[in-house]
C-alpha positions as CSV (number, residue, x, y, z in Angstrom):
1,X,37.6,-9.4,-5.3
2,X,38.3,-9.6,-1.7
3,X,35.7,-9.6,1.1
4,X,37.0,-6.3,2.6
5,X,36.5,-4.1,-0.6
6,X,34.2,-1.2,-0.2
7,X,32.8,-1.3,-3.7
8,X,31.5,-4.5,-5.2
9,X,32.2,-5.0,-9.1
10,X,30.1,-7.0,-11.4
11,X,32.0,-9.3,-13.8
12,X,30.9,-10.3,-17.3
13,X,32.3,-13.0,-19.3
14,X,33.6,-11.8,-22.7
15,X,34.1,-13.9,-25.8
16,X,37.4,-15.3,-24.8
17,X,36.0,-16.6,-21.4
18,X,37.9,-14.1,-19.4
19,X,36.0,-12.1,-16.7
20,X,36.2,-8.4,-17.2
21,X,34.6,-5.8,-14.9
22,X,31.4,-4.3,-16.1
23,X,31.0,-0.5,-15.9
24,X,27.3,-0.9,-15.3
25,X,25.3,-3.5,-13.2
26,X,24.3,-6.6,-15.1
27,X,20.8,-6.8,-13.8
28,X,18.6,-3.8,-13.1
29,X,15.3,-4.6,-11.4
30,X,12.3,-2.9,-12.9
31,X,9.4,-1.6,-10.8
32,X,6.4,-3.8,-11.5
33,X,3.8,-2.0,-9.3
34,X,4.2,1.3,-7.6
35,X,1.2,0.8,-5.4
36,X,2.5,-2.6,-4.1
37,X,6.0,-1.0,-3.3
38,X,4.3,1.9,-1.6
39,X,2.0,-0.3,0.5
40,X,4.8,-2.6,1.5
41,X,7.0,0.4,2.4
42,X,4.2,1.8,4.7
43,X,3.7,-1.6,6.4
44,X,7.3,-2.0,7.1
45,X,7.6,1.6,8.4
46,X,4.5,1.0,10.7
47,X,6.0,-2.3,12.0
48,X,9.2,-0.5,12.9
49,X,7.2,2.2,14.8
50,X,8.1,5.1,12.4
51,X,6.0,8.3,12.5
52,X,6.3,9.2,8.8
53,X,7.4,7.5,5.6
54,X,8.3,8.6,2.3
55,X,6.8,6.9,-0.9
56,X,8.1,7.2,-4.4
57,X,7.2,7.3,-7.1
58,X,3.7,8.5,-7.0
59,X,0.6,7.6,-8.9
60,X,-3.1,8.8,-9.0
61,X,-4.3,5.2,-7.8
62,X,-1.8,5.4,-4.9
63,X,-3.1,9.0,-3.9
64,X,-6.8,7.7,-3.9
65,X,-5.8,4.6,-1.9
66,X,-4.2,6.8,0.7
67,X,-7.3,9.1,0.7
68,X,-9.4,6.0,1.5
69,X,-7.0,5.1,4.5
70,X,-7.0,8.6,5.7
71,X,-10.8,8.7,5.7
72,X,-11.0,5.7,7.9
73,X,-8.3,7.1,10.3
74,X,-5.5,4.6,9.5
75,X,-3.1,7.3,8.6
76,X,-3.0,11.0,9.3
77,X,-2.3,13.6,6.6
78,X,0.0,13.0,3.6
79,X,1.8,15.6,1.4
80,X,2.7,15.4,-2.2
81,X,6.2,16.6,-3.2
82,X,6.7,17.3,-6.9
83,X,10.4,16.7,-7.8
84,X,9.8,16.7,-11.5
85,X,10.6,13.1,-11.6
86,X,8.2,10.4,-10.2
87,X,7.1,12.6,-7.3
88,X,7.1,11.7,-3.6
89,X,4.5,11.5,-1.0
90,X,5.3,12.0,2.8
91,X,2.8,10.1,4.9
92,X,2.3,10.9,8.5
93,X,1.6,7.4,10.4
94,X,-0.6,7.2,13.5
95,X,0.3,3.6,14.6
96,X,-3.1,2.2,13.8
97,X,-2.0,0.4,10.6
98,X,-1.4,-3.2,11.2
99,X,-1.0,-4.5,7.7
100,X,-1.7,-3.3,4.1
101,X,-1.0,-4.9,0.9
102,X,-2.0,-5.1,-2.8
103,X,-4.1,-7.8,-4.4
104,X,-2.6,-8.9,-7.7
105,X,-3.9,-9.7,-10.1
106,X,-6.8,-7.2,-9.8
107,X,-9.6,-9.7,-9.5
108,X,-13.1,-8.8,-10.6
109,X,-15.4,-8.6,-7.6
110,X,-19.1,-8.6,-8.2
111,X,-21.4,-7.2,-5.6
112,X,-22.3,-10.7,-4.6
113,X,-18.7,-11.7,-4.1
114,X,-17.7,-8.7,-1.8
115,X,-18.7,-10.6,1.4
116,X,-16.7,-13.7,0.5
117,X,-13.7,-11.6,-0.5
118,X,-13.6,-9.7,2.7
119,X,-13.8,-12.8,4.8
120,X,-10.9,-14.3,2.8
121,X,-8.7,-11.1,3.2
122,X,-9.6,-9.4,6.4
123,X,-8.8,-10.8,9.9
124,X,-12.3,-9.8,11.3
125,X,-15.8,-8.5,10.5
126,X,-15.3,-5.5,12.8
127,X,-12.3,-3.9,11.2
128,X,-10.2,-3.7,7.9
129,X,-11.2,-2.6,4.5
130,X,-10.8,-4.0,0.9
131,X,-10.1,-1.1,-1.5
132,X,-11.6,-1.6,-5.0
133,X,-11.7,0.4,-8.2
134,X,-15.2,0.7,-9.7
135,X,-16.8,2.6,-12.5
136,X,-17.7,5.3,-9.6
137,X,-14.2,5.7,-8.5
138,X,-11.8,4.1,-6.0
139,X,-13.6,3.3,-2.7
140,X,-13.7,0.7,0.1
141,X,-16.0,-2.4,0.1
142,X,-18.5,-0.9,2.3
143,X,-19.0,2.1,0.2
144,X,-19.2,-0.1,-3.0
145,X,-22.0,-2.1,-1.1
146,X,-23.8,1.1,-0.2
147,X,-23.6,2.3,-3.9
148,X,-24.5,-1.1,-5.2
149,X,-21.6,-1.6,-7.5
150,X,-18.8,-4.1,-8.0
151,X,-15.3,-3.7,-9.5
152,X,-11.8,-4.8,-9.4
153,X,-9.9,-5.4,-6.2
154,X,-6.8,-3.0,-5.6
155,X,-5.8,-4.0,-2.0
156,X,-6.5,-4.1,1.6
157,X,-5.6,-2.5,4.8
158,X,-6.3,-3.1,8.7
């Protein structure tokens, strides 16, 4: 196909070795982590100076993660939109978020390892939080220390 075509076609080789246009795309990417996609989308929107961002699809873990971010004032309110598919979340950004991301794989973090992990992930002792999932729920590393529990690392924000 020429370079000025408005629609790109994907060609698949048939048994005779001739290229034939395929009606569907040959490779469809699957979403590996909805949390990772959502946090990356938020970080990119924050860097661009956007005031709000739409995240889709939703998950219960993502909602809890956003609640922890909201509790510490890194985002304003967020609204769930039920579209009878994966759902959407509209998040109001306040410009305080520098970076957020997911930690994959979800490493085990014992109570004694929390300090080492936070120095590894966060830029400073003064700000930033590591979010972890524990038997007592999803919380930041400081709350986990107060409740004297360990868990698995979900991600971080600062």
